[in-house]
N, C-alpha and C positions, 0 to 999 in steps of 0.2 A: 709853611708854617714855620716859624721862630723859634728854634733849640732854647729851651729854660738852660742858660747858665748860670743866673742868677743863685745863690744861695736862699736866698730870701730871711723875711723878720723872722724873730726866736713866735716873738710874740706882738698884738695889735700895739701898743704902746711902743714898739720900736719901730714900727712902720713909716716910713719917711712920708711926707706930705707929697714929695713930687711924684714917687712910686706909685702911691695910691689915686693921685689924678690920672697919670699915665692908665693903672687899671681900669678907671673908671670911664677914661674915654676908647677903650678898648684898644692901646696901643704896643702894649707889650703883654704877654702869658703870665699870668700867677705861677710863682717860684714853689711853693708849697700850701700846705693846706690853711696856714695864718692867712695869708695870703688871699686865697681861696672864700674865706670864710667874713672876709673884711671887705669883698667888692661890694657897692651900692648897682646892686640890678638894676634897678631903675634908672639912674645914670648914666648907666651903661647902656640901656636899653633906649632912651631920648637920645643919645648921640649916634648910636648906630639907623637907628630911624630918619634921625637927621639927615647923615650922613648921603645914606640910599635914598633920601626924598620918599622916606615911606612912612612922613608925621602924621596920614590917617589911620595907622594902624596902634597908634599908642592907647587913646582913648579906651576903646576893647580890652587890652589887655592888662592896661591897669585897673579896670574893672573886676578881669577876673582874680587878679592880683588880692582885689579888696575884698572881692569874697569869700577868701579862704580863711576856715575855719581856725586854724593855725599857719603864722607863718615864721618858715623856718629858710636858711637856703635853699636846702630841696624842696621844699612846696613852691615856693616861686620861682625856680628854677625848672620846675615842672608846667608850673601855671606860665609861665611866658613859652616856652617852647609852646606848648600847646593852644593856646589862644594866638600865636605866631604862627601856627601854623593853620589852622582855620581861617584867617586874615588873607593867608596866600592863596589859599584853598578856594575862598571864596572869589578873590581878585583875579584867578587863575594866576598866580603870579610864582611859577617856577623857579624863577630866576632869584626871585629873594632868598628862597631856601637854598638853592646853589651859593649866596654871599654867604650865609650864615654858616653854611658846612668847611666851607673854605676860609674862614676868618680866622686871622691870627690871635685873635684875644680867645681863651681856651672857654672862657663863659657863654659864648655864641656858638659855640659849635657842641657844648653842650645843649642847649636851646634846640641846636639842629636835630639833634638824635630822639628829641620827642615830636618833631615835624613826621620823623619814620615810625613809630613806636603809636603814635596817635592816628596812621592813614590806615582806615579798615578797608581799604580797597585793597591793600596790599594783603600777599598771601603769607602763610610763612615763609613760604623761602624764598621769597621776594623781600620780607623783613629782616630777615639775616645776610641777607646777601648786602643789602642797604645798610645794615648797621656794620657791616664787617670793617670798613674803613675807621670807621669811631673806635673800632673795638682793637684797632691796630694804632690808634694815635700817640703821638709821644710823650701827651699829657696825662697825666694820673688823674686828671678830675674828670676830663672827658673818657677815659677808660671804664672808669666806675660808673658814668652816668649813663653811658650807652647802653651797659645790662640790665639795669634799671627801667628803663624807657622801653624796652621790647620785654619785660620779665611776664609782664601777663601774658602777651602773645606766647611767649613758651609755654609756660604753664597749662594755656587753653589750649595748647597744640605738642603736648609734650611726648608724644613718641615718634612724630614727623621731627620735633626738635633735635630729639636725640640722635636720631637717624644723620641729621644736617651736623649736627654739632660734632659727631663721632669721626666726620672726616677732616674738621677743625684742628684735632689732635696732634696731627701731622706737619702741622704749616709750618712755615721757617722761622715764621714771629713767634715772639714768646707769647705778646700780648695777645693775639690771635686763641693760641692754644690754651693759656690763662680764661679766655672769654669762658671756653665750651664748659670749663669746670665750674669759672663762678658766675657763670648766669644762672647754673642747674642744680646751685646748692639747696638742701632741703628748707631749711632757717632762711640761711641769707642775714644778710644786714641791711636794716632800712623798707623792708621792702615784704611782701605777702611771704608765706610759707607755702611748700608745694605738698600736699599734704600726699598724695602718690608717691611721693618719694621719702618721706620721711617713714612710711610704711611700706616700702618695696622700695630700699634703696637699690636693691641688686638689676631693677631696669637702666641703670644708669651704666652698670659697668662697660659697656661699648666707649663711652667716654673715659672712666676711669681706668680701666686696667691698662692703656695705651698710656698716660702720662705718668703711670706708677714708679718711671724711673728718670723722667725728665730733667736735664740738666741744669735746669734753669729754678733758681729759687723762689721767684715769683710764682711762677706754676706751681712748686712744690708745696708751697703754703697754699696755696688753692684748695690744695688734692687734698693734704691733710684736713683744712679747715671744713673741707664738705664730707669726709668723712666722719668725723667729730659732729656737725652735724646730725649726722644719720645714726650716731653712737645714743643720743640722748633718748631715739625712742628702740632703734635698734642695734643692742652693744653686741647682743651675739653677731650677728652678723658680721659686723666690723672685727670684732676679734677674731673673728675666721678669715676673713678675708686675707689681714692683716697678719695672721701667722701663715696663709699659705701665699702670703706673697713675701716674708720673710725667708720664705724656704726655695722658692723659686728665684727670687734676684736678693743677691747680695749685695748689691750697691748701696753707697754710701747716702746716697737721693732716695734710694725706698726708703732707708732705714730712720732716715731724717721724717719722710712722710709719715711712715708707724709712731714715730713719737707723737707729731704733732697730731693725729688722727686720736691715740688713744690718753691724752693727755686728764680727759677728765672722768674716764672709766673707772671706776672704784675694780680694787682686787677682789 
């Protein structure tokens, strides 16, 4: 995968036509959110399908997009990934799924995450194992879409998921550690809420406890946001947990997480 070194355009109007063309052809990764949002996913889809001689997949994928009630970057992303999985599965085309998962274009790898999330034949153990490389991806977009793509499976298999993800909290890759927290947030962003964790956040302590003093800010933000989510319904639990952490762990990392966790709780 190509390492992102460009800073990227600050706004859509600053995005050069040459870079946009490369993005829409899948020749480079997006450098920031502005570029990620600017991609014409239909153009990228056509280019990749032509390049890999799968143009027969195009029409059903476009139909899936056209049937969306609301077309956003995320909904189109999910529709393409799901439809490509269906076409590949129907044709026994595992090779194309592999091509997507290893493609240099981050948006193509985003599509690939849904080929895992929508595969009902995979157990939760298999699902999480297959999504792990995407959770560790060097690109921010792929990492975000990876947990969204399997969020419904985590919700439906919550206890098994928490048990599996608790082992990810000690992973050497910060992105994998962050996934364990971000994927189980009670409320999360652009995703279904997990009502059981909103009402019983203590169920996820085996994920939260090992991360309470994580050295990486990326992980700290996720843990703080997780607890802030929980504070909307279980403020007393979050206050009590933060008080205990403050006594047991005096690190600056824990203090940062606590501050983020309590930021919207009234005194």
